[in-house]
C-alpha positions as CSV (number, residue, x, y, z in Angstrom):
1,M,0.3,0.5,0.4
2,Q,1.5,3.3,-1.0
3,A,2.1,6.0,2.1
4,T,0.4,8.5,2.0
5,R,1.9,12.1,1.7
6,R,1.1,13.1,5.8
7,D,2.6,9.2,6.5
8,F,6.2,10.0,4.4
9,I,6.3,13.2,6.3
10,R,6.3,11.5,9.3
11,Q,8.0,9.2,8.3
12,I,11.2,11.9,7.1
13,S,10.1,13.7,10.1
14,V,11.4,11.3,12.8
15,A,13.5,10.0,11.1
16,T,15.5,12.9,11.1
17,A,14.9,13.8,14.9
18,A,16.2,10.4,15.3
19,A,19.4,11.1,13.4
20,F,19.7,14.0,15.5
21,A,19.4,12.4,18.2
22,A,22.1,9.9,17.8
23,A,24.5,12.1,15.8
24,S,24.5,13.8,19.0
25,A,24.9,11.4,21.5
26,G,28.7,10.5,20.2
27,K,29.8,12.8,17.8
28,A,28.1,16.1,19.4
29,S,31.6,17.4,19.6
30,A,33.3,16.2,15.1
31,Q,29.9,18.6,14.4
32,A,30.0,21.7,17.0
33,Q,32.6,23.8,16.7
34,K,36.2,23.4,17.7
35,N,37.2,27.2,19.9
36,H,37.0,26.7,23.4
37,S,34.3,28.0,25.3
38,R,35.1,29.9,29.0
39,V,32.0,30.3,31.5
40,A,32.8,31.4,34.7
41,L,31.7,29.7,38.0
42,K,31.5,31.0,41.7
43,K,30.2,30.3,44.9
44,G,29.0,32.3,47.6
45,T,26.1,33.4,49.4
46,D,25.3,36.8,48.5
47,R,23.3,36.7,45.4
48,R,24.4,39.7,44.8
49,Q,28.0,39.7,44.9
50,T,28.3,36.1,43.7
51,V,26.6,36.6,40.4
52,Y,28.1,40.2,39.9
53,D,32.3,38.0,40.9
54,A,30.6,35.6,37.8
55,I,30.1,38.1,35.3
56,K,33.0,40.9,36.1
57,P,35.5,37.8,34.1
58,F,33.7,39.3,30.4
59,K,33.8,43.0,31.5
60,A,35.4,44.2,28.7
61,D,33.6,41.6,26.3
62,I,30.6,43.0,27.0
63,E,31.4,46.2,26.8
64,K,32.7,45.2,23.2
65,G,29.5,44.1,22.0
66,I,27.3,45.8,23.5
67,Q,28.9,49.1,21.6
68,G,26.6,50.5,19.0
69,K,23.3,47.8,20.3
70,K,20.8,48.4,22.3
71,T,20.9,46.4,25.1
72,Y,17.9,43.7,26.5
73,I,18.0,41.7,29.7
74,K,15.8,38.4,29.2
75,P,14.3,37.4,33.1
76,N,12.9,34.6,33.6
77,N,9.0,35.7,34.8
78,V,7.5,31.7,33.3
79,W,4.8,33.1,36.1
80,D,3.3,34.9,38.8
81,G,2.6,33.4,42.1
82,T,5.7,31.5,43.2
83,P,9.3,33.7,43.9
84,L,11.3,31.1,43.4
85,C,10.6,30.2,39.8
86,A,11.5,34.1,38.8
87,T,14.8,35.6,37.9
88,H,15.3,37.1,41.5
89,P,15.5,41.5,41.5
90,D,18.7,40.8,43.0
91,A,20.4,38.9,40.3
92,L,18.8,41.8,38.0
93,R,21.2,44.1,40.2
94,A,24.3,42.2,39.7
95,I,24.0,42.0,36.0
96,L,23.4,46.0,35.9
97,D,25.8,46.4,38.3
98,L,28.1,45.6,35.9
99,L,26.6,46.9,32.7
100,R,27.1,50.7,34.9
101,E,30.3,50.5,34.8
102,V,30.8,49.7,30.8
103,T,27.7,52.3,29.7
104,D,25.5,54.9,30.7
105,R,22.9,54.2,27.8
106,Q,19.2,53.0,28.9
107,I,19.3,48.9,29.7
108,V,15.4,47.5,28.8
109,I,14.9,44.5,31.6
110,A,11.9,42.6,28.8
111,E,9.9,39.8,29.4
112,S,7.2,37.4,27.7
113,T,5.2,35.8,30.8
114,A,3.0,32.8,30.2
115,S,0.9,34.0,33.1
116,P,-3.1,35.9,31.8
117,K,-1.9,38.2,34.2
118,G,0.9,39.8,31.9
119,T,4.2,41.1,32.1
120,M,4.4,43.8,33.9
121,F,2.1,42.4,36.6
122,T,5.2,40.0,37.3
123,F,7.3,42.8,37.3
124,E,5.8,44.5,39.7
125,Q,5.2,41.3,42.0
126,Y,9.1,39.9,41.8
127,G,10.2,43.1,42.9
128,Y,11.3,44.4,39.5
129,L,10.3,47.9,39.7
130,S,12.4,49.5,42.4
131,L,14.9,49.1,39.9
132,A,14.2,51.7,38.0
133,K,15.4,54.1,41.0
134,E,18.4,52.9,41.0
135,Y,19.4,52.4,37.6
136,N,18.7,53.6,34.3
137,V,16.0,50.8,33.0
138,R,13.1,50.7,31.6
139,F,11.0,47.7,30.9
140,Y,9.0,46.3,28.4
141,D,6.2,43.7,27.8
142,L,7.2,41.6,25.1
143,N,4.1,40.5,23.7
144,S,3.2,44.3,22.7
145,S,5.7,43.4,19.6
146,R,5.3,42.5,16.0
147,S,5.4,39.0,14.7
148,S,7.4,37.4,12.6
149,T,6.9,33.6,11.3
150,R,9.3,30.6,11.9
151,W,8.0,26.7,11.1
152,I,7.8,24.2,13.4
153,H,6.3,20.2,14.4
154,D,2.9,20.0,15.6
155,R,1.3,16.2,17.0
156,R,1.1,15.0,13.5
157,L,4.3,16.5,12.6
158,M,3.0,18.1,10.0
159,P,4.6,21.7,9.8
160,V,3.0,24.9,11.2
161,E,3.5,28.1,11.7
162,V,4.5,29.8,15.0
163,E,4.5,33.4,14.8
164,I,7.9,34.5,17.1
165,I,8.4,38.2,18.8
166,E,10.2,40.7,16.3
167,E,13.1,41.6,18.9
168,F,14.5,38.3,19.4
169,L,15.4,38.5,15.5
170,Y,16.9,42.1,15.9
171,P,20.8,42.2,15.3
172,D,21.6,45.5,17.2
173,I,20.6,43.8,20.6
174,Y,22.7,42.7,22.8
175,W,20.7,39.7,24.7
176,I,21.7,38.9,27.7
177,S,19.8,35.9,29.2
178,A,19.4,35.9,33.0
179,A,18.0,32.6,34.9
180,M,18.6,30.2,37.4
181,P,18.7,26.1,37.6
182,K,15.1,24.3,36.9
183,T,14.3,21.0,36.7
184,H,11.9,20.9,33.3
185,N,8.2,19.1,33.1
186,Y,9.4,19.0,28.9
187,A,13.1,19.6,28.4
188,I,14.5,17.8,31.7
189,G,16.4,20.9,32.4
190,T,16.1,24.9,31.8
191,L,18.6,27.1,32.0
192,G,19.7,29.8,30.1
193,Y,19.0,28.9,26.3
194,K,14.9,27.5,26.8
195,N,14.7,31.0,28.3
196,M,15.6,33.4,25.5
197,L,14.1,30.0,22.9
198,M,11.0,29.6,25.4
199,A,9.6,33.5,25.1
200,S,10.3,34.5,21.8
201,P,6.7,32.5,21.0
202,L,4.0,35.1,20.9
203,N,1.1,35.1,24.6
204,V,-1.3,37.8,23.5
205,M,-3.8,36.4,26.2
206,N,-6.8,36.9,28.1
207,T,-9.2,35.0,30.8
208,D,-12.5,34.0,32.3
209,S,-12.8,32.0,35.3
210,R,-13.2,29.0,33.7
211,F,-10.0,29.0,31.8
212,V,-7.1,30.9,29.9
213,R,-7.3,31.6,26.1
214,N,-4.4,33.2,23.9
215,Q,-2.6,32.9,20.3
216,Y,-1.5,29.6,21.2
217,E,2.1,30.4,19.7
218,K,3.8,29.2,23.2
219,L,1.1,26.2,23.4
220,K,2.1,25.0,19.8
221,M,6.2,24.5,21.1
222,H,4.7,21.6,23.5
223,D,1.6,19.8,21.2
224,G,3.0,16.7,20.5
225,G,4.7,15.5,23.6
226,F,9.1,15.6,24.3
227,L,9.8,14.9,21.0
228,Q,8.4,17.6,19.0
229,F,8.7,20.0,22.4
230,N,12.5,19.4,22.3
231,W,12.5,20.1,18.2
232,N,11.0,23.0,18.0
233,M,13.2,24.1,20.2
234,F,16.2,23.5,18.0
235,Q,14.2,24.9,15.1
236,L,14.1,28.1,16.4
237,A,17.7,28.0,18.1
238,K,18.9,28.5,14.8
239,D,17.5,32.6,14.7
240,V,17.0,32.7,18.5
241,R,20.4,32.9,20.8
242,P,21.5,35.2,23.8
243,D,24.4,36.9,23.3
244,F,25.6,36.9,27.2
245,V,24.5,34.5,30.4
246,V,24.0,34.8,34.0
247,I,22.4,31.8,35.7
248,D,22.2,32.0,39.6
249,G,22.0,29.2,41.1
250,N,21.8,30.7,44.0
251,F,18.3,29.1,45.1
252,G,18.0,26.3,42.6
253,M,14.4,24.5,41.7
254,E,13.9,20.3,41.5
255,G,11.1,18.2,41.2
256,N,7.8,19.7,39.6
257,G,9.8,22.2,37.8
258,P,9.4,24.5,36.0
259,V,6.5,26.6,38.5
260,N,6.3,24.5,41.9
261,G,9.2,22.8,42.5
262,T,11.3,22.7,45.5
263,P,14.2,24.9,46.3
264,V,17.6,23.8,46.1
265,E,20.3,26.0,48.1
266,H,23.0,26.6,45.7
267,N,24.9,29.3,46.1
268,I,26.6,29.5,43.4
269,A,26.2,31.9,40.0
270,L,27.8,31.1,36.2
271,A,27.9,33.3,32.9
272,G,29.1,34.1,30.1
273,P,29.1,33.9,26.4
274,D,28.3,30.6,25.1
275,V,24.8,29.9,26.0
276,V,25.3,26.1,25.4
277,A,28.7,25.9,27.2
278,V,26.8,27.4,30.1
279,D,23.5,25.5,29.8
280,R,26.2,22.3,29.2
281,I,27.7,23.7,32.7
282,G,25.0,24.6,34.3
283,L,23.6,20.6,34.0
284,E,26.5,19.1,35.3
285,L,26.1,21.0,38.8
286,M,22.2,20.2,38.7
287,G,24.1,16.1,38.3
288,I,21.7,16.0,35.1
289,A,23.3,14.0,32.3
290,Y,23.6,16.7,29.0
291,E,23.2,14.1,27.2
292,D,19.4,13.9,28.4
293,V,18.9,17.0,27.4
294,G,17.6,17.1,23.7
295,Y,17.5,20.4,22.1
296,L,20.3,21.2,23.7
297,Q,22.9,18.2,21.8
298,W,21.0,19.2,18.8
299,C,22.1,22.9,19.2
300,A,26.0,21.9,20.0
301,A,25.8,19.6,16.9
302,A,24.8,22.3,14.8
303,G,27.6,24.9,15.9
304,Y,25.3,27.3,17.5
305,G,27.2,26.8,20.7
306,Q,30.6,24.3,22.5
307,G,29.0,20.7,23.4
308,D,31.4,19.0,24.2
309,R,33.2,19.5,27.9
310,T,37.0,19.1,26.8
311,L,36.6,22.6,24.7
312,I,34.7,23.9,27.9
313,D,37.3,26.2,29.8
314,V,35.5,27.0,33.2
315,S,37.3,29.6,35.8
316,G,36.9,30.3,39.1
317,D,35.6,27.4,41.5
318,R,35.6,23.9,41.0
319,V,32.5,22.1,39.3
320,T,33.4,19.1,40.9
321,D,33.4,20.5,44.1
322,N,29.3,22.4,43.6
323,I,27.6,19.5,42.1
324,I,24.3,18.7,44.5
325,K,22.2,16.1,42.5
326,Y,18.6,18.1,42.2
327,K,15.5,15.8,42.3
328,P,14.4,15.1,38.5
329,H,10.4,15.8,37.6
330,P,8.0,13.6,38.3
331,S,8.1,13.0,33.7
332,Y,11.6,13.0,33.5
333,E,11.9,9.1,32.5
334,R,8.8,10.3,29.8
335,E,10.5,13.3,28.7
336,L,13.6,11.3,27.4
337,E,11.3,9.4,24.9
338,W,12.7,11.9,22.5
339,K,15.7,9.9,22.4
340,S,13.5,7.0,21.3
341,G,11.2,9.4,19.2
342,G,8.7,8.7,21.0
343,T,5.3,11.1,20.3
344,R,3.1,11.1,23.4
345,A,1.2,14.4,23.7
346,S,1.8,15.4,26.8
347,A,3.5,15.0,30.2
348,P,1.2,14.4,33.7
349,G,0.2,17.4,34.2
350,S,0.0,19.1,31.1
351,T,-3.5,17.7,29.6
352,P,-5.0,19.7,27.1
353,G,-6.8,23.1,28.8
354,Q,-4.7,23.5,31.8
355,G,-2.8,26.2,30.4
356,Q,-0.3,26.9,33.1
357,N,1.2,24.1,32.4
358,Q,1.5,23.6,28.6
359,I,2.8,27.2,27.4
360,R,5.9,26.9,29.5
């Protein structure tokens, strides 16, 4: 029996994803960039000082990188109501402290939250607005931006359009991703890269008493399960990438992340210009196998950053002295289905209608 066009596309899509998975498992270093990448790791209980100390070795790089560009800091305000899930204002202070040493231009703190209460609500709730009294900053809701179309896969493994916020595509913006280490219900772990990738789909919404309605752009990223989610982030990574990454690990989140997990007192910070390298070290510090995170494997294989551990130079404190094994998300075993081409429709607690879980 002849295969239908849809079956053919499905087979090609799964085969392509499986091929990437196989290649990335043992050959990522052969495909990724050959240059060494630098990551700074600092340990300390003073969040603001520790984050600043992690960024400081890259002061000259940042000063050069922001020349002629606008500077945007992208915090991780995935949802409202849980301070542990969001970038701490003192981590932003540390970044702004250093930026103030290299520029007097205004800095933009920009986010596109998935919360139906809106980005500006989360800025207020998490204590960001007071930063305007201390620094030359303004706050921007990226969900109010224009968008451009990109292509991802839906649950049938068919091509589908997704609207991407245009600021993430502008070459005249220097993006700093300011995130924290958290376990995740689709991607095993979330750090600096996912903070950018999952912020880029437009998220305009309104609410009624029963459920959330939005433009479904973030929902599209999750549609189909763990393989599609990893693949879709990899698709966006061609165009969406931070220029610098800061991870505040004063406290991380384990278990039911990225919103409802429990705290891990880790007392670390790490930073660097290569998002793949920074995230790879971040996963190591969380006790998460880098090989288990699909989209990051593929990004390294495609040359978007350095995934070869032997080519990542870590300065400051020792990685091996600061590893804490984070309790994984309850869906961890199922999240590994991306390795075998699994296409289950959703993670536990992420069934249709539960918008909070699906748009993280």
